[in-house]
ZADOMI-440534 format. One record per residue: residue number from 0; residue in three letters; x, y, z of N, C-alpha, C, O in turn. Coordinates in nm, 3 decimals. Each point is the difference from the previous one (the first is absolute). Layout:
BEGIN
+------+------+---------+---------+---------+---------+---------+---------+---------+---------+---------+---------+---------+---------+
| resi | resn |     n_x |     n_y |     n_z |    ca_x |    ca_y |    ca_z |     c_x |     c_y |     c_z |     o_x |     o_y |     o_z |
+------+------+---------+---------+---------+---------+---------+---------+---------+---------+---------+---------+---------+---------+
|  NUM |  Ala |       X |       Y |       Z |       X |       Y |       Z |       X |       Y |       Z |       X |       Y |       Z |
...
+------+------+---------+---------+---------+---------+---------+---------+---------+---------+---------+---------+---------+---------+
***
This chain:
BEGIN
+------+------+---------+---------+---------+---------+---------+---------+---------+---------+---------+---------+---------+---------+
| resi | resn |     n_x |     n_y |     n_z |    ca_x |    ca_y |    ca_z |     c_x |     c_y |     c_z |     o_x |     o_y |     o_z |
+------+------+---------+---------+---------+---------+---------+---------+---------+---------+---------+---------+---------+---------+
|    0 |  Met |   6.357 |  -8.484 |   0.693 |  -0.083 |  -0.125 |   0.022 |   0.064 |  -0.067 |  -0.101 |  -0.004 |   0.061 |  -0.107 |
|    1 |  Asp |   0.056 |  -0.157 |   0.106 |  -0.008 |  -0.113 |  -0.146 |  -0.085 |  -0.150 |  -0.024 |  -0.082 |  -0.032 |   0.086 |
|    2 |  Ser |   0.102 |  -0.049 |  -0.195 |  -0.142 |  -0.027 |  -0.021 |   0.007 |  -0.153 |   0.102 |  -0.069 |  -0.102 |  -0.001 |
|    3 |  Ser |   0.188 |   0.146 |   0.084 |   0.058 |  -0.162 |   0.096 |  -0.075 |   0.017 |   0.130 |  -0.013 |  -0.096 |   0.077 |
|    4 |  Glu |  -0.042 |   0.229 |  -0.049 |  -0.040 |   0.017 |   0.152 |  -0.174 |  -0.030 |  -0.041 |  -0.069 |   0.033 |  -0.097 |
|    5 |  Lys |   0.049 |  -0.088 |   0.184 |  -0.188 |   0.012 |  -0.004 |  -0.028 |   0.041 |   0.169 |   0.038 |  -0.037 |   0.111 |
|    6 |  Val |  -0.134 |   0.144 |  -0.177 |  -0.086 |   0.047 |   0.123 |  -0.083 |  -0.052 |   0.065 |  -0.093 |  -0.048 |  -0.065 |
|    7 |  Ser |   0.088 |   0.034 |   0.205 |  -0.085 |  -0.049 |   0.096 |  -0.171 |   0.044 |  -0.015 |  -0.048 |   0.113 |   0.011 |
|    8 |  Val |  -0.011 |  -0.220 |  -0.034 |  -0.154 |   0.034 |   0.012 |  -0.066 |   0.124 |   0.121 |  -0.083 |   0.091 |  -0.001 |
|    9 |  Asn |   0.182 |  -0.159 |   0.103 |  -0.034 |   0.065 |   0.104 |   0.050 |   0.130 |   0.018 |  -0.052 |   0.071 |   0.087 |
|   10 |  Ser |   0.135 |  -0.034 |  -0.149 |   0.056 |   0.129 |  -0.046 |  -0.124 |   0.154 |   0.043 |  -0.116 |   0.021 |  -0.037 |
|   11 |  Thr |   0.183 |   0.036 |   0.103 |  -0.099 |   0.107 |   0.038 |  -0.012 |   0.112 |  -0.165 |  -0.065 |   0.100 |  -0.030 |
|   12 |  Lys |   0.150 |  -0.171 |  -0.028 |  -0.024 |   0.135 |  -0.136 |  -0.097 |  -0.052 |  -0.084 |   0.000 |   0.044 |  -0.115 |
|   13 |  Phe |  -0.111 |  -0.156 |   0.159 |  -0.095 |  -0.069 |  -0.074 |  -0.108 |   0.049 |   0.100 |   0.007 |   0.046 |   0.114 |
|   14 |  Glu |  -0.094 |  -0.068 |  -0.187 |  -0.146 |   0.014 |   0.023 |  -0.027 |  -0.172 |   0.075 |   0.065 |  -0.087 |  -0.057 |
|   15 |  Lys |  -0.101 |   0.068 |   0.105 |  -0.110 |  -0.197 |   0.068 |  -0.100 |   0.009 |  -0.125 |  -0.077 |   0.094 |  -0.023 |
|   16 |  Pro |   0.088 |  -0.173 |  -0.030 |  -0.129 |  -0.086 |  -0.068 |  -0.125 |   0.012 |   0.082 |  -0.014 |  -0.002 |   0.122 |
|   17 |  Pro |  -0.073 |   0.014 |  -0.217 |  -0.149 |  -0.033 |   0.092 |  -0.027 |  -0.105 |   0.049 |   0.049 |  -0.110 |  -0.028 |
|   18 |  Pro |  -0.161 |   0.144 |   0.136 |  -0.032 |  -0.177 |   0.046 |  -0.037 |  -0.077 |  -0.092 |  -0.040 |   0.066 |  -0.095 |
|   19 |  Asn |   0.034 |  -0.199 |   0.075 |  -0.041 |  -0.056 |  -0.086 |   0.021 |   0.028 |  -0.140 |  -0.091 |   0.027 |  -0.078 |
|   20 |  Pro |   0.202 |  -0.034 |   0.051 |   0.017 |   0.082 |  -0.160 |  -0.039 |  -0.082 |  -0.087 |   0.004 |  -0.121 |   0.026 |
|   21 |  Ser |  -0.048 |   0.164 |  -0.139 |  -0.035 |  -0.084 |  -0.082 |   0.117 |   0.061 |  -0.162 |  -0.036 |   0.101 |  -0.061 |
|   22 |  Ile |   0.161 |  -0.175 |   0.017 |   0.100 |   0.050 |  -0.070 |  -0.098 |  -0.028 |  -0.129 |  -0.065 |  -0.096 |  -0.042 |
|   23 |  Gly |   0.098 |   0.278 |  -0.009 |  -0.094 |  -0.062 |  -0.140 |   0.148 |   0.022 |  -0.117 |  -0.012 |  -0.045 |  -0.113 |
|   24 |  Val |   0.137 |   0.113 |   0.151 |   0.094 |  -0.005 |  -0.089 |   0.086 |  -0.014 |   0.078 |  -0.001 |   0.053 |   0.111 |
|   25 |  Lys |   0.128 |  -0.156 |  -0.168 |   0.097 |  -0.047 |   0.078 |   0.097 |   0.037 |  -0.045 |   0.001 |  -0.002 |  -0.123 |
|   26 |  Ile |   0.124 |   0.050 |   0.189 |   0.145 |   0.044 |  -0.113 |   0.126 |  -0.020 |   0.066 |   0.038 |   0.063 |   0.098 |
|   27 |  Glu |   0.033 |  -0.161 |  -0.161 |   0.119 |  -0.052 |   0.128 |   0.144 |   0.035 |  -0.143 |  -0.007 |  -0.042 |  -0.115 |
|   28 |  Asn |   0.084 |   0.100 |   0.154 |   0.122 |  -0.014 |  -0.022 |  -0.002 |   0.102 |  -0.207 |   0.071 |  -0.009 |  -0.100 |
|   29 |  Leu |  -0.170 |   0.073 |   0.129 |  -0.028 |   0.042 |  -0.158 |   0.153 |   0.074 |  -0.014 |   0.068 |   0.044 |   0.093 |
|   30 |  Arg |  -0.032 |  -0.046 |  -0.254 |   0.130 |   0.067 |  -0.044 |  -0.042 |   0.039 |  -0.166 |  -0.026 |  -0.092 |  -0.077 |
|   31 |  Lys |   0.023 |   0.197 |   0.043 |   0.050 |   0.023 |  -0.097 |   0.135 |   0.061 |  -0.090 |   0.042 |   0.104 |   0.052 |
|   32 |  Val |   0.000 |  -0.127 |  -0.118 |   0.094 |   0.039 |  -0.111 |  -0.017 |   0.059 |  -0.127 |  -0.061 |  -0.070 |  -0.081 |
|   33 |  Phe |   0.088 |   0.153 |   0.052 |   0.011 |   0.082 |  -0.153 |   0.084 |  -0.021 |  -0.047 |   0.087 |  -0.024 |   0.084 |
|   34 |  Gln |  -0.041 |   0.015 |  -0.206 |   0.100 |  -0.052 |  -0.097 |  -0.001 |   0.110 |  -0.080 |  -0.111 |   0.051 |  -0.008 |
|   35 |  Thr |   0.219 |   0.015 |  -0.070 |  -0.023 |   0.114 |  -0.131 |   0.016 |  -0.068 |  -0.096 |   0.071 |  -0.097 |   0.024 |
|   36 |  Leu |  -0.141 |   0.112 |  -0.215 |  -0.044 |  -0.037 |  -0.071 |   0.124 |  -0.113 |  -0.064 |  -0.013 |  -0.105 |  -0.063 |
|   37 |  Ala |   0.147 |   0.185 |   0.118 |   0.148 |  -0.060 |  -0.053 |  -0.007 |  -0.135 |   0.098 |   0.038 |  -0.110 |  -0.042 |
|   38 |  Gly |  -0.088 |   0.129 |   0.169 |   0.012 |  -0.124 |   0.105 |   0.116 |   0.075 |   0.103 |  -0.047 |   0.008 |   0.114 |
|   39 |  Thr |   0.142 |   0.031 |  -0.121 |   0.097 |   0.023 |   0.047 |  -0.006 |   0.088 |   0.158 |   0.076 |  -0.005 |   0.097 |
|   40 |  Asn |  -0.188 |   0.074 |  -0.121 |   0.012 |   0.069 |   0.167 |  -0.115 |  -0.055 |   0.053 |  -0.101 |  -0.019 |  -0.068 |
|   41 |  Lys |   0.111 |  -0.017 |   0.221 |  -0.114 |  -0.029 |   0.032 |  -0.047 |   0.048 |   0.131 |   0.088 |   0.000 |   0.087 |
|   42 |  Lys |  -0.227 |   0.050 |  -0.043 |  -0.050 |   0.094 |   0.083 |  -0.126 |  -0.068 |   0.142 |  -0.119 |  -0.028 |   0.014 |
|   43 |  Val |   0.220 |   0.028 |   0.046 |  -0.097 |  -0.065 |   0.136 |  -0.141 |   0.083 |   0.033 |   0.000 |   0.097 |   0.075 |
|   44 |  Ala |  -0.110 |  -0.144 |  -0.135 |  -0.099 |   0.094 |   0.044 |  -0.044 |  -0.055 |   0.093 |  -0.001 |   0.083 |   0.091 |
|   45 |  Val |  -0.042 |  -0.187 |  -0.053 |  -0.082 |  -0.078 |   0.142 |   0.074 |  -0.104 |   0.090 |   0.041 |  -0.101 |  -0.057 |
|   46 |  Asp |  -0.027 |   0.108 |   0.138 |   0.114 |  -0.089 |   0.061 |  -0.064 |  -0.033 |   0.194 |  -0.018 |   0.058 |   0.107 |
|   47 |  Gly |   0.007 |  -0.178 |  -0.168 |  -0.058 |  -0.048 |   0.135 |  -0.094 |   0.011 |   0.066 |   0.003 |  -0.017 |   0.122 |
|   48 |  Val |  -0.148 |   0.061 |  -0.216 |  -0.049 |   0.051 |   0.081 |  -0.120 |  -0.094 |   0.067 |   0.024 |  -0.078 |  -0.093 |
|   49 |  Ser |  -0.112 |   0.023 |   0.155 |  -0.078 |  -0.045 |   0.091 |  -0.094 |   0.046 |   0.063 |   0.029 |   0.073 |   0.094 |
|   50 |  Leu |  -0.172 |  -0.099 |  -0.120 |  -0.145 |   0.103 |   0.014 |  -0.089 |  -0.080 |   0.037 |  -0.001 |  -0.073 |  -0.099 |
|   51 |  Asp |  -0.078 |   0.029 |   0.169 |  -0.118 |  -0.005 |   0.020 |  -0.120 |   0.076 |  -0.043 |  -0.005 |   0.086 |   0.089 |
|   52 |  Ile |  -0.079 |  -0.066 |  -0.156 |  -0.115 |   0.079 |   0.001 |  -0.122 |  -0.102 |   0.014 |  -0.023 |  -0.112 |  -0.046 |
|   53 |  Tyr |  -0.068 |   0.229 |   0.159 |  -0.099 |  -0.109 |   0.038 |  -0.136 |   0.037 |  -0.051 |  -0.003 |   0.119 |  -0.031 |
|   54 |  Glu |  -0.104 |  -0.178 |   0.013 |  -0.169 |  -0.017 |  -0.009 |   0.030 |   0.124 |   0.047 |   0.094 |   0.046 |   0.066 |
|   55 |  Gly |  -0.237 |   0.019 |  -0.133 |  -0.092 |   0.133 |   0.119 |   0.151 |   0.084 |   0.065 |   0.000 |   0.025 |   0.120 |
|   56 |  Glu |   0.106 |   0.009 |  -0.191 |   0.082 |   0.112 |   0.100 |   0.048 |   0.055 |  -0.123 |   0.007 |  -0.066 |  -0.104 |
|   57 |  Ile |   0.028 |   0.194 |   0.114 |   0.086 |   0.126 |  -0.072 |   0.096 |  -0.063 |  -0.004 |  -0.004 |  -0.094 |   0.079 |
|   58 |  Thr |   0.142 |   0.106 |  -0.166 |   0.110 |  -0.039 |  -0.018 |   0.027 |   0.143 |  -0.086 |  -0.066 |   0.050 |  -0.092 |
|   59 |  Ala |   0.230 |   0.010 |   0.181 |   0.088 |   0.066 |  -0.094 |   0.112 |   0.009 |   0.006 |   0.052 |   0.006 |   0.111 |
|   60 |  Leu |   0.028 |  -0.001 |  -0.234 |   0.109 |  -0.006 |  -0.043 |   0.084 |   0.160 |   0.023 |  -0.034 |   0.104 |  -0.056 |
|   61 |  Leu |   0.143 |  -0.117 |   0.148 |   0.071 |   0.127 |   0.055 |   0.141 |  -0.005 |  -0.007 |   0.080 |  -0.081 |   0.047 |
|   62 |  Gly |  -0.061 |   0.204 |  -0.130 |   0.203 |  -0.002 |  -0.047 |  -0.007 |   0.107 |  -0.086 |  -0.093 |   0.064 |  -0.049 |
|   63 |  His |   0.234 |  -0.056 |   0.040 |   0.075 |   0.134 |  -0.115 |  -0.016 |  -0.066 |  -0.096 |  -0.009 |  -0.121 |  -0.022 |
|   64 |  Asn |   0.005 |   0.212 |  -0.037 |   0.035 |   0.014 |  -0.166 |   0.093 |  -0.067 |  -0.043 |   0.115 |   0.041 |   0.017 |
|   65 |  Gly |  -0.145 |  -0.188 |  -0.098 |   0.092 |  -0.116 |  -0.003 |   0.001 |  -0.100 |   0.066 |   0.088 |  -0.086 |  -0.008 |
|   66 |  Ala |  -0.187 |   0.083 |   0.085 |   0.030 |  -0.123 |   0.127 |  -0.037 |  -0.126 |  -0.064 |   0.065 |  -0.101 |   0.027 |
|   67 |  Gly |  -0.199 |   0.095 |  -0.137 |  -0.035 |  -0.131 |  -0.048 |  -0.146 |   0.035 |   0.004 |  -0.043 |  -0.015 |  -0.114 |
|   68 |  Lys |  -0.061 |   0.060 |   0.204 |  -0.113 |   0.036 |   0.018 |  -0.088 |  -0.062 |  -0.161 |  -0.071 |  -0.100 |  -0.004 |
|   69 |  Thr |   0.097 |   0.175 |  -0.094 |  -0.050 |  -0.004 |  -0.124 |   0.039 |  -0.162 |  -0.054 |  -0.078 |  -0.087 |  -0.037 |
|   70 |  Thr |   0.237 |   0.080 |   0.048 |  -0.006 |  -0.150 |  -0.077 |  -0.069 |  -0.107 |   0.037 |  -0.037 |  -0.088 |  -0.078 |
|   71 |  Thr |   0.002 |   0.094 |   0.288 |  -0.051 |  -0.078 |   0.081 |  -0.175 |  -0.007 |  -0.060 |  -0.070 |  -0.102 |  -0.001 |
|   72 |  Met |   0.052 |   0.162 |  -0.020 |  -0.162 |   0.039 |  -0.048 |  -0.014 |  -0.055 |  -0.088 |  -0.088 |  -0.087 |   0.005 |
|   73 |  Ser |   0.163 |   0.104 |  -0.133 |   0.018 |  -0.049 |  -0.143 |   0.014 |  -0.148 |  -0.023 |  -0.056 |  -0.073 |  -0.082 |
|   74 |  Ile |   0.150 |   0.044 |   0.184 |   0.026 |  -0.137 |   0.009 |  -0.160 |  -0.112 |   0.085 |  -0.036 |  -0.115 |  -0.026 |
|   75 |  Ile |  -0.014 |   0.207 |   0.120 |  -0.121 |  -0.065 |   0.060 |  -0.135 |  -0.036 |  -0.099 |  -0.081 |  -0.092 |   0.016 |
|   76 |  Thr |   0.086 |   0.217 |  -0.147 |  -0.124 |  -0.005 |  -0.061 |   0.036 |  -0.049 |  -0.126 |  -0.077 |  -0.034 |  -0.090 |
|   77 |  Gly |   0.209 |   0.033 |   0.088 |   0.039 |  -0.126 |  -0.138 |   0.071 |   0.113 |  -0.094 |   0.041 |  -0.060 |  -0.099 |
|   78 |  Asn |  -0.019 |   0.154 |   0.093 |   0.028 |   0.098 |  -0.126 |   0.142 |   0.008 |   0.029 |   0.055 |   0.093 |  -0.061 |
|   79 |  Val |   0.031 |  -0.169 |   0.143 |   0.159 |   0.000 |  -0.005 |   0.048 |  -0.152 |  -0.020 |  -0.011 |  -0.053 |   0.111 |
|   80 |  Tyr |   0.058 |  -0.035 |  -0.199 |   0.076 |  -0.101 |   0.073 |   0.125 |  -0.052 |   0.024 |   0.014 |  -0.095 |   0.077 |
+------+------+---------+---------+---------+---------+---------+---------+---------+---------+---------+---------+---------+---------+
***
């Protein structure tokens, strides 16, 4: 799937939000590109991630190696700019 495609919120691939949700963290179209020190090469680590994290709920990020889980969490916590 490229970044121009959107996944429907009603998709069967996603769990429905809890009743009366209170969103603690909302992320829309998160993107992170790392550059080499010389600035010649670019690596997209996270591209188009949208996510709601609800108060009182446990949230887990699942994915293969290199999927951007650690980068996403580092951005949320302020460890990557």
